[in-house]
DOSE-609639 format. One line per 3 residues: their letters; for each residue x, y, z of C-alpha. Coordinates in nm, 2 decimals, decimal comma, always signed. Example, Ala and Ser with C-alpha at 12.3 -4.5 7.8 and 13.67 -1.06 7.14 Angstrom:
BEGIN
AS> +1,23:-0,45:+0,78 | +1,37:-0,11:+0,71
***
This chain:
BEGIN
XXX> -2,08:+10,96:+7,76 | -2,45:+11,08:+7,74 | -2,69:+10,87:+7,97
XXX> -3,06:+10,91:+7,90 | -3,34:+10,80:+8,14 | -3,68:+10,80:+7,94
XXX> -4,02:+10,74:+8,07 | -4,15:+10,51:+7,80 | -4,04:+10,29:+7,53
XXX> -4,13:+10,48:+7,23 | -3,98:+10,81:+7,39 | -3,65:+10,62:+7,44
XXX> -3,63:+10,52:+7,08 | -3,71:+10,88:+6,97 | -3,41:+11,02:+7,19
XXX> -3,19:+10,72:+7,07 | -3,26:+10,82:+6,72 | -3,18:+11,17:+6,80
XXX> -2,83:+11,06:+6,95 | -2,76:+10,83:+6,63 | -2,86:+11,13:+6,41
XXX> -2,57:+11,31:+6,57 | -2,34:+11,03:+6,47 | -2,31:+10,89:+6,81
XXX> -2,28:+10,50:+6,88 | -2,60:+10,46:+7,06 | -2,75:+10,16:+7,27
XXX> -3,11:+10,14:+7,38 | -3,14:+9,94:+7,70 | -3,51:+9,84:+7,79
XXX> -3,43:+9,69:+8,15 | -3,20:+9,82:+8,42 | -3,05:+9,49:+8,46
XXX> -2,79:+9,54:+8,16 | -2,42:+9,37:+8,13 | -2,13:+9,55:+8,00
XXX> -2,22:+9,67:+7,65 | -2,11:+9,43:+7,37 | -2,00:+9,73:+7,13
XXX> -1,85:+10,06:+7,26 | -2,12:+10,34:+7,31 | -2,11:+10,71:+7,30
XXX> -2,46:+10,72:+7,45 | -2,68:+10,49:+7,63 | -3,07:+10,53:+7,66
XXX> -3,27:+10,34:+7,91 | -3,63:+10,31:+7,82 | -3,85:+10,27:+8,12
XXX> -4,23:+10,25:+8,17 | -4,27:+10,53:+8,44 | -4,49:+10,78:+8,27
XXX> -4,81:+10,69:+8,47 | -4,66:+10,46:+8,75 | -4,72:+10,57:+9,11
XXX> -4,47:+10,86:+9,19 | -4,28:+10,65:+9,44 | -4,23:+10,37:+9,20
XXX> -4,15:+10,58:+8,91 | -3,87:+10,75:+9,12 | -3,73:+10,44:+9,25
XXX> -3,71:+10,29:+8,89 | -3,55:+10,61:+8,77 | -3,28:+10,61:+9,04
XXX> -3,22:+10,26:+8,94 | -3,16:+10,36:+8,59 | -2,92:+10,65:+8,72
XXX> -2,70:+10,41:+8,90 | -2,68:+10,18:+8,58 | -2,59:+10,46:+8,36
XXX> -2,31:+10,59:+8,60 | -2,17:+10,25:+8,64 | -2,14:+10,23:+8,26
XXX> -1,96:+10,56:+8,24 | -2,23:+10,81:+8,17 | -2,10:+11,16:+8,31
XXX> -2,39:+11,36:+8,15 | -2,75:+11,27:+8,25 | -3,05:+11,36:+8,07
XXX> -3,41:+11,31:+8,19 | -3,64:+11,26:+7,87 | -4,01:+11,29:+7,87
XXX> -4,27:+11,34:+7,61 | -4,27:+11,66:+7,39 | -4,64:+11,71:+7,48
XXX> -4,52:+11,69:+7,86 | -4,76:+11,39:+7,92 | -4,82:+11,39:+8,31
XXX> -5,07:+11,45:+8,57 | -5,08:+11,69:+8,85 | -4,88:+11,48:+9,08
XXX> -4,59:+11,38:+8,84 | -4,41:+11,20:+8,70 | -4,18:+11,45:+8,54
XXX> -4,11:+11,68:+8,82 | -4,07:+11,42:+9,10 | -3,83:+11,21:+8,89
XXX> -3,62:+11,52:+8,78 | -3,59:+11,64:+9,15 | -3,50:+11,31:+9,28
XXX> -3,22:+11,26:+9,00 | -3,09:+11,61:+9,06 | -3,07:+11,54:+9,45
XXX> -2,87:+11,22:+9,36 | -2,64:+11,42:+9,13 | -2,62:+11,73:+9,36
XXX> -2,73:+11,95:+9,07 | -2,86:+12,28:+9,19 | -3,04:+12,39:+8,87
XXX> -3,20:+12,19:+8,58 | -3,28:+12,35:+8,25 | -3,56:+12,17:+8,11
XXX> -3,77:+12,22:+7,78 | -4,03:+12,01:+7,59 | -3,93:+12,17:+7,26
XXX> -3,88:+11,96:+6,96 | -3,91:+12,16:+6,63 | -3,86:+11,86:+6,45
XXX> -4,19:+11,72:+6,56 | -4,35:+12,05:+6,57 | -4,31:+12,12:+6,94
XXX> -4,23:+12,47:+7,04 | -4,22:+12,67:+7,36 | -4,29:+13,04:+7,37
XXX> -4,35:+13,24:+7,69 | -4,34:+12,90:+7,85 | -4,64:+12,78:+7,66
XXX> -4,61:+12,47:+7,47 | -4,75:+12,45:+7,10 | -4,82:+12,15:+6,89
XXX> -4,78:+12,29:+6,55 | -4,97:+12,62:+6,57 | -5,21:+12,50:+6,84
XXX> -5,16:+12,54:+7,22 | -5,11:+12,18:+7,38 | -5,44:+12,23:+7,58
XXX> -5,64:+12,27:+7,26 | -5,52:+11,96:+7,10 | -5,64:+11,60:+7,12
XXX> -5,42:+11,56:+7,44 | -5,68:+11,74:+7,62 | -5,89:+11,42:+7,64
XXX> -5,61:+11,18:+7,67 | -5,75:+10,89:+7,88 | -5,45:+10,86:+8,13
XXX> -5,26:+11,20:+8,10 | -5,52:+11,47:+7,99 | -5,34:+11,80:+7,93
XXX> -5,56:+12,09:+8,01 | -5,30:+12,35:+8,06 | -5,04:+12,49:+7,81
XXX> -4,81:+12,66:+8,04 | -4,51:+12,44:+8,12 | -4,41:+12,63:+8,42
XXX> -4,74:+12,59:+8,58 | -4,76:+12,21:+8,49 | -4,41:+12,16:+8,64
XXX> -4,47:+12,37:+8,96 | -4,79:+12,16:+9,04 | -4,53:+11,84:+9,05
XXX> -4,24:+12,00:+9,22 | -4,13:+12,08:+9,57 | -3,88:+12,35:+9,45
XXX> -3,92:+12,68:+9,27 | -3,97:+12,67:+8,88 | -3,87:+12,96:+8,66
XXX> -3,88:+13,07:+8,30 | -3,58:+13,14:+8,05 | -3,76:+13,36:+7,81
XXX> -3,69:+13,35:+7,42 | -3,54:+13,68:+7,39 | -3,25:+13,59:+7,63
XXX> -3,21:+13,25:+7,44 | -3,19:+13,43:+7,11 | -2,91:+13,66:+7,27
XXX> -2,67:+13,36:+7,26 | -2,50:+13,12:+7,50 | -2,33:+13,39:+7,71
XXX> -2,67:+13,56:+7,78 | -2,81:+13,21:+7,86 | -2,53:+13,13:+8,10
XXX> -2,57:+13,48:+8,28 | -2,94:+13,39:+8,32 | -2,87:+13,06:+8,45
XXX> -2,65:+13,22:+8,74 | -2,93:+13,47:+8,82 | -3,17:+13,17:+8,84
XXX> -2,92:+13,00:+9,09 | -2,90:+13,30:+9,28 | -3,27:+13,33:+9,31
XXX> -3,31:+12,98:+9,44 | -3,47:+12,84:+9,13 | -3,44:+12,46:+9,07
XXX> -3,61:+12,41:+8,75 | -3,58:+12,68:+8,45 | -3,83:+12,60:+8,17
XXX> -3,66:+12,73:+7,84 | -3,83:+12,88:+7,56 | -3,71:+12,75:+7,21
XXX> -3,88:+12,76:+6,87 | -3,61:+12,66:+6,63 | -3,33:+12,42:+6,61
XXX> -3,11:+12,71:+6,65 | -3,25:+12,80:+6,97 | -3,17:+12,46:+7,09
XXX> -2,81:+12,47:+6,98 | -2,77:+12,79:+7,17 | -2,91:+12,61:+7,49
XXX> -2,68:+12,33:+7,43 | -2,37:+12,54:+7,42 | -2,47:+12,71:+7,73
XXX> -2,51:+12,40:+7,92 | -2,18:+12,25:+7,84 | -2,07:+12,09:+8,18
XXX> -2,40:+12,07:+8,34 | -2,45:+11,72:+8,50 | -2,82:+11,71:+8,44
XXX> -3,07:+11,85:+8,17 | -3,42:+11,75:+8,11 | -3,66:+11,76:+7,82
XXX> -3,78:+11,61:+7,50 | -3,56:+11,45:+7,24 | -3,50:+11,80:+7,09
XXX> -3,26:+11,95:+7,34 | -3,06:+11,62:+7,39 | -3,01:+11,60:+7,01
XXX> -2,87:+11,94:+7,02 | -2,63:+11,83:+7,29 | -2,54:+11,53:+7,11
XXX> -2,40:+11,74:+6,82 | -2,16:+11,89:+7,05 | -2,01:+11,55:+7,16
XXX> -1,74:+11,36:+6,97 | -1,90:+11,10:+6,75 | -1,75:+10,76:+6,74
XXX> -1,97:+10,62:+6,44 | -2,23:+10,40:+6,42 | -2,24:+10,02:+6,42
XXX> -2,61:+9,90:+6,37 | -2,68:+9,65:+6,12 | -2,96:+9,72:+5,86
XXX> -3,29:+9,53:+5,89 | -3,31:+9,22:+5,64 | -3,55:+9,21:+5,37
XXX> -3,85:+9,01:+5,43 | -4,19:+8,97:+5,56 | -4,31:+9,27:+5,78
XXX> -4,53:+9,24:+6,07 | -4,71:+9,56:+6,19 | -4,87:+9,55:+6,55
XXX> -5,08:+9,87:+6,63 | -5,24:+9,94:+6,96 | -5,22:+10,31:+6,95
XXX> -5,54:+10,52:+6,91 | -5,38:+10,85:+6,84 | -5,51:+11,00:+6,51
XXX> -5,20:+10,96:+6,32 | -5,18:+10,59:+6,37 | -5,55:+10,54:+6,28
XXX> -5,45:+10,73:+5,95 | -5,16:+10,50:+5,89 | -5,41:+10,20:+5,95
XXX> -5,67:+10,34:+5,72 | -5,38:+10,39:+5,45 | -5,26:+10,03:+5,48
XXX> -5,59:+9,87:+5,47 | -5,70:+10,10:+5,18 | -5,39:+9,98:+4,98
XXX> -5,53:+9,64:+4,99 | -5,28:+9,46:+5,21 | -5,38:+9,20:+5,47
XXX> -5,50:+9,34:+5,79 | -5,68:+9,17:+6,10 | -5,86:+9,37:+6,38
XXX> -5,84:+9,25:+6,73 | -6,18:+9,29:+6,89 | -6,25:+9,17:+7,25
XXX> -6,58:+9,01:+7,35 | -6,67:+8,99:+7,72 | -6,47:+8,69:+7,87
XXX> -6,21:+8,67:+7,60 | -5,86:+8,64:+7,72 | -5,52:+8,78:+7,56
XXX> -5,42:+8,41:+7,49 | -5,74:+8,36:+7,30 | -5,72:+8,67:+7,10
XXX> -5,35:+8,61:+7,02 | -5,42:+8,27:+6,90 | -5,69:+8,40:+6,67
XXX> -5,45:+8,66:+6,53 | -5,17:+8,44:+6,49 | -5,38:+8,16:+6,31
XXX> -5,49:+8,45:+6,08 | -5,14:+8,54:+6,00 | -5,05:+8,18:+5,92
XXX> -5,32:+8,18:+5,65 | -5,17:+8,48:+5,48 | -4,94:+8,43:+5,18
XXX> -4,58:+8,36:+5,31 | -4,44:+8,66:+5,17 | -4,72:+8,92:+5,26
XXX> -4,65:+9,19:+5,50 | -4,97:+9,22:+5,74 | -5,11:+9,45:+6,00
XXX> -5,27:+9,33:+6,33 | -5,44:+9,61:+6,53 | -5,67:+9,69:+6,81
XXX> -5,65:+10,07:+6,75 | -5,99:+10,24:+6,72 | -6,15:+10,58:+6,71
XXX> -6,32:+10,68:+7,05 | -6,66:+10,63:+6,89 | -6,60:+10,27:+6,82
XXX> -6,45:+10,15:+7,13 | -6,64:+9,90:+7,35 | -6,71:+9,98:+7,73
XXX> -6,83:+9,62:+7,82 | -6,50:+9,46:+7,83 | -6,32:+9,54:+8,17
XXX> -5,95:+9,63:+8,15 | -5,96:+9,64:+7,75 | -5,65:+9,84:+7,73
XXX> -5,43:+9,62:+7,94 | -5,60:+9,31:+7,75 | -5,50:+9,46:+7,41
XXX> -5,14:+9,52:+7,53 | -5,09:+9,18:+7,66 | -5,24:+9,04:+7,35
XXX> -4,98:+9,24:+7,14 | -4,70:+9,10:+7,33 | -4,82:+8,75:+7,30
XXX> -4,86:+8,81:+6,91 | -4,51:+8,96:+6,87 | -4,35:+8,67:+7,07
XXX> -4,51:+8,39:+6,87 | -4,45:+8,57:+6,54 | -4,07:+8,61:+6,65
XXX> -4,08:+8,23:+6,74 | -4,20:+8,16:+6,38 | -3,90:+8,35:+6,23
XXX> -4,05:+8,70:+6,18 | -3,75:+8,94:+6,19 | -3,92:+9,27:+6,08
XXX> -4,17:+9,41:+6,30 | -4,32:+9,77:+6,34 | -4,50:+9,84:+6,67
XXX> -4,72:+10,14:+6,70 | -4,80:+10,29:+7,05 | -4,60:+10,35:+7,37
XXX> -4,79:+10,10:+7,60 | -4,81:+9,84:+7,32 | -4,42:+9,87:+7,26
XXX> -4,35:+9,84:+7,62 | -4,56:+9,53:+7,64 | -4,40:+9,38:+7,32
XXX> -4,06:+9,44:+7,45 | -4,16:+9,26:+7,78 | -4,28:+8,96:+7,59
XXX> -3,99:+8,93:+7,37 | -3,75:+8,98:+7,67 | -3,55:+9,25:+7,49
XXX> -3,31:+9,41:+7,73 | -3,05:+9,60:+7,51 | -3,08:+9,68:+7,13
XXX> -2,84:+9,86:+6,89 | -2,99:+10,17:+6,72 | -3,00:+10,19:+6,34
XXX> -3,17:+10,40:+6,07 | -3,49:+10,58:+6,11 | -3,82:+10,50:+5,91
XXX> -3,95:+10,83:+6,03 | -3,82:+11,11:+6,25 | -3,79:+10,96:+6,59
XXX> -3,86:+10,61:+6,50 | -3,54:+10,40:+6,43 | -3,50:+10,03:+6,37
XXX> -3,34:+9,87:+6,66 | -3,19:+9,54:+6,66 | -3,24:+9,29:+6,94
XXX> -2,93:+9,07:+6,89 | -3,03:+8,81:+7,13 | -3,36:+8,75:+6,94
XXX> -3,22:+8,86:+6,63 | -3,53:+9,07:+6,54 | -3,54:+9,42:+6,41
XXX> -3,81:+9,64:+6,56 | -3,96:+9,98:+6,50 | -4,11:+10,11:+6,83
XXX> -4,32:+10,40:+6,71 | -4,50:+10,68:+6,92 | -4,84:+10,67:+6,82
XXX> -4,83:+11,02:+6,65 | -4,50:+10,98:+6,46 | -4,46:+10,90:+6,09
XXX> -4,64:+11,01:+5,76 | -4,98:+10,85:+5,68 | -4,81:+10,59:+5,44
XXX> -4,56:+10,48:+5,69 | -4,68:+10,13:+5,72 | -4,71:+10,07:+5,36
XXX> -4,36:+10,23:+5,31 | -4,20:+9,99:+5,58 | -4,37:+9,69:+5,44
XXX> -4,25:+9,80:+5,09 | -3,90:+9,83:+5,21 | -3,90:+9,47:+5,33
XXX> -4,02:+9,34:+4,99 | -4,29:+9,15:+5,16 | -4,57:+9,37:+5,07
***
């Protein structure tokens, strides 16, 4: 069984979608305190919130997740990070990978953020987003993890204690035997982390074939999806979300989420922007939003969002980001208490807070509404969620999900 440790919630749903796309029965766990799965699973994904935690805390949580996965029968472990390699000079990708490698006694770890499905490719060790180098994208000015270098080996080496090497594209494209030979050479040289070039799904398939039997691999959802295609598929068991009113809660300020908000608002559907004034609490902001929701037609899908372009963000509300995240969690919890069963959440940090507020620990992974953004079913709450990374989905995603619920 494949066990995946993901560094945020939307990244976890992305990789869970990749496993399910390969036909694997997939469970998404959002807490390390999980009981025996209620249904048989071919893959278990644990979504943590370790991307921007202090290194020691992130490593400790990841090792706890590893112990849970091994207890539930995972014999192949995958460390999943974002396809834009979101991290700082200190970590946490390198320290987490090294700690898990030590725990598994894995001498060499192949890693790549390549995910051609999402337009992420690696060539000569440099990470591209579409046709643009990572450091030339909007990620350069990310408020938490600014990415100002496009070289994955350099980025990783700054976080690691062990040597980092490169598996170039020309070797990958020679096939699995050539890759296996290169792995042996890297081991002989004492390399611990080997960054693999990949520009197509075929390249990822070669890597997956060469890595059969390796106890630990790391990367984005791209490589683990290729690995999953080589597993025996047990079928899928997730129920479809019911029809009905859809709540869309957005906290991401990514360009794509802002476009999705503009499309939804421009279509004439109900929307409410959460704007904090100095002194406002999350409880007050959530109460206003839910009161607004209650005034809308009972069959109308609606959007509640705190997202805004950089030029419109206020700087006179201390801790505004955390305030908006807590507000989103309170809104989701109160809407669930009102019987709302369909929710789309946009943004990794926002999704993490919503999951915490709902108390979701394990969910069954269902169909995708966009690549990397599946429905998940929290059976305990009986709520169906899409936890969407900020950059995922077409511009009309919010409108389309609302239409599918027939609550538009």
